[in-house]
C-alpha positions in Angstrom: 68.6 110.4 69.2 70.7 113.1 70.7 74.1 114.4 69.1 76.2 112.9 72.0 75.3 110.0 70.8 75.7 110.1 67.0 79.1 110.3 68.0 79.9 108.2 70.6 78.7 105.4 67.6 80.6 107.2 65.2 84.0 107.3 68.1 83.5 102.9 68.1 83.0 102.2 64.2 86.2 104.3 63.9 88.3 102.5 66.6 86.6 99.3 65.5 87.8 100.6 62.2 90.9 101.3 63.1 91.4 97.9 64.9 90.3 95.2 62.5 92.6 97.7 60.3 95.8 96.8 62.7 94.7 93.3 63.5 95.7 93.0 59.6 98.4 95.3 59.5 99.9 93.0 62.2 98.9 89.6 61.1 101.1 90.8 57.8 104.3 91.5 59.9 104.2 88.3 61.8 104.0 87.1 58.2 107.4 89.1 57.0 109.1 89.1 59.7 108.4 92.3 60.9 108.2 94.6 64.1 104.6 93.4 66.0 102.4 95.6 66.8 102.4 94.7 71.1 99.2 92.9 71.8 99.0 95.2 74.7 98.6 97.9 72.4 96.2 95.8 70.2 93.9 95.2 73.6 94.1 98.7 74.9 92.3 99.7 71.2 89.9 97.4 71.7 89.2 98.5 75.4 88.8 102.2 74.4 85.7 101.2 72.0 87.7 99.4 68.8 87.1 95.1 69.8 83.8 95.0 67.5 86.4 95.8 65.1 89.2 93.5 66.7 87.4 90.9 67.1 86.2 90.9 63.5 89.4 91.2 62.2 91.0 88.4 64.4 88.4 86.2 62.6 89.0 87.6 59.5 93.1 87.6 59.2 92.9 84.0 61.5 95.2 86.5 64.0 95.3 86.0 67.4 92.3 83.1 67.9 94.6 80.9 70.3 94.9 83.3 72.7 92.9 83.3 75.8 92.8 86.6 76.4 91.7 87.9 72.2 89.1 84.7 72.3 87.3 85.6 75.1 88.2 89.5 75.7 87.3 90.7 73.1 83.9 89.3 72.2 83.4 90.3 76.1 84.3 93.7 75.2 81.9 93.4 72.3 79.2 93.0 74.2 80.1 95.2 77.0 80.3 98.2 74.4 77.2 97.3 73.0 75.8 97.4 76.0 77.2 100.9 76.3 75.5 102.4 73.2 72.2 100.8 73.5 72.2 102.6 77.6 73.3 105.8 75.7 70.8 105.5 73.3 67.9 105.3 75.8 69.3 108.2 77.5 69.0 109.7 74.9 65.9 109.0 73.7 
């Protein structure tokens, strides 16, 4: 395993944890009637590597589950990220 593959895995893990937290924060803001995190920002973080955490957060907090872009997009992005990570590890070793 190369150092690059380790860093890529760490990056995806950090982005996933961050997006899961953002999903929880947005749900909390929605309940309190406060200013929300935009869907565009949530989806951007998912695209940039946090899809798995966003998907977990969506289920955990029951947030954005009826929005097709999230309900379909997060699982698809998660699979794509997993394929890219697997390819990075295969190339590494």
